C-alpha positions as CSV (number, residue, x, y, z in Angstrom):
1,M,0.0,0.0,0.0
2,Q,2.9,2.3,0.6
3,E,4.0,2.2,-3.0
4,N,0.5,3.2,-4.0
5,S,0.6,6.1,-1.7
6,E,3.8,7.4,-3.3
7,S,2.3,7.1,-6.8
8,F,-0.8,8.9,-5.4
9,A,1.2,11.9,-4.2
10,G,3.2,12.0,-7.4
11,T,0.0,12.2,-9.4
12,V,-1.4,14.9,-7.2
13,N,1.8,17.0,-7.6
14,A,1.8,16.5,-11.3
15,S,-1.8,17.4,-11.8
16,P,-1.7,20.9,-10.2
17,H,1.5,21.5,-12.1
18,R,-0.4,21.1,-15.3
19,G,-3.1,23.4,-14.1
20,Q,-5.6,20.5,-13.6
21,K,-7.8,20.0,-10.5
22,P,-8.0,16.2,-9.8
23,L,-10.7,15.0,-7.5
24,K,-8.0,12.8,-5.9
25,Y,-6.5,15.9,-4.4
26,S,-9.8,16.6,-2.6
27,S,-9.8,13.0,-1.3
28,L,-6.3,13.3,0.1
């Protein structure tokens, strides 16, 4: 599960960088 968490954070960081608002960010 830890590995999934890292990927999750990576996606959240990459999403805002592109100017997108992922729903995952809200979940976190």
